[in-house]
Each structure stands twice: as structure tokens, then as C-alpha cells.
N, C-alpha and C positions, 0 to 999 in steps of 0.2 A: 424740090417738090416731088421727086420721084418716089420717096419713101413715106409719103403721107398715109394716114389710115385709109382715106378714101381711095387712094391708088392701090393699096394692098387688097382692099375689098374688091375693087374693080378687076384687078388681075385674077383673083380667085374666081370670081363669078364668070368672067369671060372665058376662062379656060376649063371650067368644070364640065365634065361629060357624065352622062347617066352611068356609064361603065366605071367611072372613078368612084362612085358612091358604094361603099361596102354593102354587101347583101343584107347584113343585119340592120344597117341604117335605113335601107330602102323598106325593109319589113316594118320597122318601127314607124317610118313616115306614113305608110299606108294605114297603120292603126290610128295615128293621130288625125289623119284626114277623115277616116271613118267616124271618129268621135265628133269632130267639128261638124260634119254634115248631119249627123244624128241630132245634135243639139240645135243646129239651125232649122231642121225640119220641125222639131218640137216647138220652137218659138212661135210657129204659126197658130198655136192654140191660145195665144195671149194677145190682148188688145193692141200692144205696141206694134206688133207686126203689121197689122192691117193699116194702122195710121201711118207708119213709116212708108210702106209701099204706095199708099194712096198719095202721100205728099210727093214722092219721087216721080210717080207717074204723071201727076199734075204738072210737075216741073219740066220733065223731058219727054213725055209721051211714051209710046210703045217702041220696043226695039226687038232684037233677035236673041238676047241672052237670057238664060235661065235664072229664075228666082226660086230658091229652094222651096219645094213643097207647094208651089202656087201656079196658077194659070197665067199670070201676067208675065210678059217678056219685056225687058227694058234695054236701053242702050248700054254699052259695056260699062261705062263708069257708074251709071246709076245702078246697074245690076251688082257690081262689086260693092257699092255702098249698101244696097239692100241686103246682100248676103252677109256682109260684115255685121250689120245690125242683128240679123237673125242668129248668126253663129255666136255672137258675144252677148246677145240680149238677155239670156237667162243666167249669165255668169257661171255657166256649167262647163265652159271650155277649158282646155289645158293651160298649165302654167309651168314655166321654167322657174324653179324655186329660187335659185341663187340670183337670177337676174330680175325676178319679180315682174315678169312679162308674160302675158298671154300670147305665147309665141305663134301658135298655129293661126290664130285669127289675125295676126299681124302680117300674114303671108298668103294664106289660102284664098281669101276673097278675091284678091288681085290675080292669083295664079289661075283659079278656076274660071273666072269671068273672061279674062283676057285670052287664056288658052282656048276657051270655047269660041270667042269672037274670031280668033285667028285660025281656027280649025287645026289646032296642034294635036300631036299625039300625047297620050297620057304619060309616056316616059319623059317628054319635054316638060309637062306640067310638074311632075315629081322632081325633076332636076332643078327647075326654077324655085320650087317650094323649098327644097333642101337648102339651096343657096341663101334664100331669104331667111330661113330659120337660123342658120349659123350667124347671120348678121344681126338679127333681132336679139338673139340671146347674148351675144358678145357685147352689144351696145348697152343692154340692160345691166349686165354684170360689171361693165367698166365703171358705171356711175355709182355702184354700191348703194342703191336705194335713194340716190340723190334727187331723182325726179320727184318721187313721192314726198321727200322732205321739203322740197321747194313748192309743193302744191300742184304738181302735174301728175296726170295719170300716165305712167311709164309706157303702157301699150299704145296710148294715143300718140306719143312722141315717136317711139321707135318704128311704128308701123309705116310711117312715111318713108323711112330709109330702107327698110326691108322690102316694102312694096316697090320702091324704085329699082332695087336690085332684081326682084322677081320679074317686073315688067321689062326691064332692060335685057334680062336673059332671054325672055320669050321673044323680044324684038330683035335679038341677036346684035345688040349694041357692041361697039368696039370698047376697048379699055378706056380710052379717053372719053367716050360718050357716057360710060358708066360713072366716071368721076363727076362729070357735069350733072348727071341725073341725081346723084347724091347731093351735090351742091344746090341744085334747084329745090330738092325736097326740103332742105334745111330751112328755107324761107316760109314754109307752110306748116311745119311740124308744131302741133299744139295739142291741148287736151287738159282742161282744168278739172281739179278734183272737187270743185264746189258742189257737184251733185250730191256729195255726202251729207250736206246740210238738211236735205229734204227728200232724199230718194228720187231725185229727178232722173230723167231718161238719158241724159247726154252721154254718160259713159258708154251706153250701148252704141252710140254713134261714132265713137272715136276711131276704132280700127278700120271701119269701112271708109271713113273719111281719109285715113292714111292710104288706103288702096286707091282712092280717087287721086290723091296727091302723087302717089308713086307712078300711076299710069300717066298722069299729065306730065310729070317730070321726065319720064322716059321718052315720051313722044317729042317733047320739046328738045331734049338732048339729041335725039336722032335727027332732028331737022337742023341741028347746028347751033341751037341756043346754048349760050355759055353759062355754066354755073361755077361758083367758087370752088377752088381745088382743096381748100381746108375747111370744110363745113363743120367739122367736129371741134378741132382744137385751135382754130384761128382766133385772132384777138377778139372778134365779136361773133365767134361761132357758137354752135349749139351749147357747149359746156359753159362757156362764160355767160351767155345770155340767159340760159334757162336755170342754171344751178346757182349762180351768184356765189355766195360764200361757201357753198358746197363744192365748187369747181376744183378746189385745190386737192380734193381727195380722189379725183378721177384717175383711174389706171388706163391711160391712153393706149398702152401696149396691148391691153386685153382685147382691143378691137380686132386685131389681126393675129394674135397668138394662136398658133396651131391650126390656122385655117387650111382646110384640105387634108389635115392629118388627124386632128382630134375633132370628133363629131359630137357637138354639144346637144344636138337634137335628142339623142337617146336618154338624156337626163331630164327631159321634160315629163311632167307628171299629168296623167289624165285624172280628172276629178271624179271621186265617187259621190260627192255631195254638191248640190247646186247652190253653193254659198261661197263667200269670199274664201280664198284658199288659206288665208292666214288662220282661219278657225279650224281647219281640218284635224289637226292633231288633238285639239281639245274635244272636238266632236267624237273622235275615235274613243277618247278616254271616257266621255260621258256615256256612250253606248255600252262600253264595257262595264261601267259602274251600275247601269240600270238593272242588270241581272242580280246585283247584290243588295238592292234596296228592299228593306222590309215593307215600305210603303212610301208613296210620294208625300203623304202628310207628315212623315217623320223627318223630312228635310227642314232644318232651321235656317241654314245659310249655305250658299254656294260660292265657292271661290274659283274663278277661272284663271289659269295661268297661261299667259301668251307672250310671244316675243315682244320685248319692250318697244321696238320701233313700230309695231303694228297697233299699239293701243290707241293712238289718235284716230285710227281708221275704223276699228271694230268695237271699241269700248267707250269712246267719248263723243259727245257728252253723255254721261251715264244715264241721266233721266230720259233722254230721247231713245237711247239704245234699249232701255227696258220696256218701251212702249212704241215699237216701230209702227208707223202708220201705213206703210205700203209694203208689198212683197219685196221690192228692191231694197228698201231700208232694212227689212228683216234679214236679207242676205248679208248685210254688213253689221249685224248685231250679234256679238258673241253671247250676250245674255239670252237672247231669243233662241239662237241655235242650240245652245247647251241645254236650256230648259226643255226645248222640244225633244232633244235626244234623250233626256232623262224620262220624259213622259212616254214617248213612243218607242224608244230603242232604235230609231232610224231617223234619217232626214232625207226626204226626196222632194220632188216637185209638188206632191200633194200637201206637204207641210208648209207650203207658201200660198195656198188658196185663201181667199178672204175669210172664210170661217175659221181657218187655222190661226190667222192673225188675231182673232178675237177670243181664242180659247181661254177661258178664265183660269184653268189649271196652269197652263203654260205662263200666262201673264202673272199669276201669283208667284210662281217660281222666279220669274224675271225680277220681281221686286225684292227678292231675297238674294240676288246675285251681285257680286262685285268682281272686278277684274284686276289682275296684278301682273307685274313682270315675272316671267318664268326664269328662275335662276339656273335651270338645267337645260335651257333651250339649245338646239343645234342650228338655229336660224343663222344665216339664210340657206344653209345647205338643205335643211328640212324645216317644215313648218310644224315644229314640235308644239305640244300643248299638254296641259294637265287640268284636272278637276279635283277639288277637295270639297267634301260634303261634311257639314256639321249636323249630326242627327240629334233628335230630341232625347234619346237615351244616353247621350254623352259620347257616343262613338264618333270617330272621324274615319271617313272612307276617302281614300286617295288613289288616283290612277294617273300615271304620266305616260305619254306616248312620244318617243323621241323621233321616230320615222313615221310620218303621217301616211295613211293608206293611199295608194296610188303612186307613191314616190319610192325611189331607190330600190331596195330589194323587195318592196311591197308594190311594185309597179303592176298595173293591170295586165293580165294575160290577154291573148287573142280571144279566148272564150269569154273572159270577163268584159272586155271591151265590146264584144259582140252582144252580150246580154244588155249592156247599157244602151247600145244602139237600138236593139229591139224595143226597149222601153221608151226611148226618146222618139225615134222615127215612128214607132207605133202609135204615137199620139195623133198623127195625121195620115199615116199610110196603113193600108190593110196589112195583116201579117205576111201574106204572100208577096205583096209589093215591097215590104220592108226587107224580106229575105233576098229578093232579087237585087235590091239596092245595095245591101251589104256585100253580096258577092261581086257586084260590079265595082264597088269602091275598093275592095280588097285585092282587085286585079286591075286597078285603074291605069297602071302603067303598061298594060298589055293591049290597049285599044285606044282609039281616038277619043278625045275628051267629049265630043258631041254625042258619042254613043253612050258613054257613062252618064252624061247629063240627062238622057231620056228617063233614067230610073229615078231621078231626083226631083222631078216635077210631076204635076198632076195634069190630066188632059183638060 
């Protein structure tokens, strides 16, 4: 049992020190933390935030932990859940493309709330966050999209394990205790994709619930509660139970390959558009084509090329995708996103407002849109995509994007990420407050977490 994946992960997490993390990785980590906090702040402009926080406050009452951009303070687990809902609620948070996991939101809600509750230093928060990121990414990559194929939201699953590692690191658990924490987390990990049928809100809830599960698992393990030592690959473990017929394709070695030497965090992509990441390459292509259009009326048909495994999520059923009824359904509609990009040459949060969902020009283009498998995709390394337009004069316009914006060599720079933060945080904070918050986050590992938290809430 000494060489199980859970043991390898525990050994890595227990030994990791802030000084062991390369400077480039620490720099990138701060950028992803900045992005997640900005998206979490922006979420307060939407109805789901108020309803979520109200429900949690009714359940657990007031506490001492920060809720992003709000006056309420909640107990640590409720704060982690609330912050997870806020960070993920707009589907504007980062994604590790190869693992198909929203990596930061699988780690940061737990790291931020628990580090604040424990009055830890920001360097400890960042170290725990980085450890969790490496676990979340490897777990997603090991299953090769299997969670999605089996009907699960991958981030909802992996967040329980990454949060258990994050919480365990902040609680200074031993190697054996970290093994148990992962084993305990395995009995709570879930997150169904049924929200896709109607644009329901449950996806927003998944990573925050993983933070609750991870914190719970770590505290139980610290008290001596015993979890199974083979939660991933055991006979009735995560892979067998959740993946069923897809379990045979899992690369178990991927869970620990290169831990502490190869830093997967740096390959995580920050989103330029607040929609499902699977659509980003096609959105890039549509925005590029918009400048070439003689007129919107000249478009007879639109063909969107997407990675084949993503079609059930963003293209089917076609009739529903052409007429999304909610902003959340629109985020997962390739037809709506591409039509909007062709009309406006952009896609931001404003393109998800109620009036945007009723735009007759956009909806007219949606009716002329079909989606198909992209033969030139680089998925899952990148979320490639293309758009082909049939025009009334007989011409065909085509644009294909192999590396979607925000990924690989097109990763957002510090300035670009700061501009995104100014736009997202600026939805609820004054410009001066947003600037102070940005500066505090980009140096979060240089001060105590409670000091940084002061810039992320309102009086």
C-alpha cells in the first residue's frame, strides 16, 4: 500500500514548502488567484449570489469568514461554499484544458476561507493552493474526460480531493492523515451534469461543495478518523464507481507522474469569454470573421466546428441550444455564442443580459446554425474551433483557431489579467477599491490572509 496514488499525493503535499515552488509557478498562481477573485466579486451583480448567500446564512448563521464582495460573514465551511459558488457561478473562471477541470475553483475557495479562519500567512495559502492545483489537474487528466462521458461534472468530483489536500496542508496533517483525508473525500465526491437540460444552477454549487467536503475530510482525518487508502483505484473506488465502462481507460500513473518536478498549474488557461471553455476557439474564429462580413443579412448558413467529445454539452439538443432560455443555458450554447460574436464582434458579460437573450438578430442567426465535429482539432490540449459561413452571394468564409485565446502561447499576460479583473471586480467595487484589491492579491503571499481579505469585502 506504500505506493498507492493517495500515498504519493500525500507525500508530495506533506513535504511541499513555499520555497520549493519555482518563482514562475508562484507568479502564475497569483494571476489565477486574481482572476478567480475578480470573477467571484462580479457574481454579486447576479440574482443567484443573493439567493445562495441567503440560504447559507439561514442554515448556519453568521460567522467570521469573508464572503467575496459582501457584508455577510459566515462560518468557515459556509464561507468556502459561498465563495465557491461566486467564483464559479459565471463560468468565467479558469480551466486546465487537458484535464477539463476548473482548477482554481477546485482549490481556492477552501484555501482562502480556511487560511483566513486559521489566520495563516499568504505564503501558506499559496503553497496549499498550488498543491491542490497539481492534484486537481492530474486527477482530471488521468480520466481523459471520463467523468463527463459518465454524466458527472469533473470539477465537482475532483474538488473534493484537491480541497482535502489543500485543507490538509493548511492543517499540517501528516502523510498518513492526508491519505485518510483523500479516502474520506471519496465518499462524498459527486456533481451531476443534469443541469445541462434546463440551465439549472447546480453546477455553480459543485466546487464550493467540494471545498466543504475537503475541509470536513481533513478535520476528520486530523482527529484520527480512518479513510480507505485506495480511494481512486480500489475495487469499489472512485474510478470503478463513477466511470463504469470508462474506467478501463484511466491512466492511474498520471495522478503522481512528475509531482513536485513538473508543474501543471502553468498550463491552466484564464478565460477571455464568460462561456463554456469548449466554445472558445470557435468564438475566436467568429470574432475574426465578423470583420470580413459584408452584412449580417448575407449569412445563409453557419457551421460551427467543435471537438467531437464536446458536442453533447454545447451543441445538443440543437433545438434547445438555438433558443437558450437562461443566461446559464446560453453559456453552454455554441449556436448562441457564435451568433453573438458574429453580430457584436465580442462576447462579454453584457451579452448574457436578459435583453441579449431575446435579440432577434442573434436568434435569427441561431436558427441558421449547425454544429459538427472538427477534423482539425487539437483537443484536449487546446479547445480548438472553427466557423464556416455560407453567404448569399455564393462565397464561403472560413476561419479555424487551433490554440484558443487564453491558452498556451496565447495565455493572458499580467496586464491582460489585470484588465479582466478591473472589469469583473469593477461591477461591485469602485475603481480605487478594485485597484487596491488587485495590488493586494498580486502580493497575497507577502502578508497575512486576513489583511488581504479586507480588500475583498465591503463594509
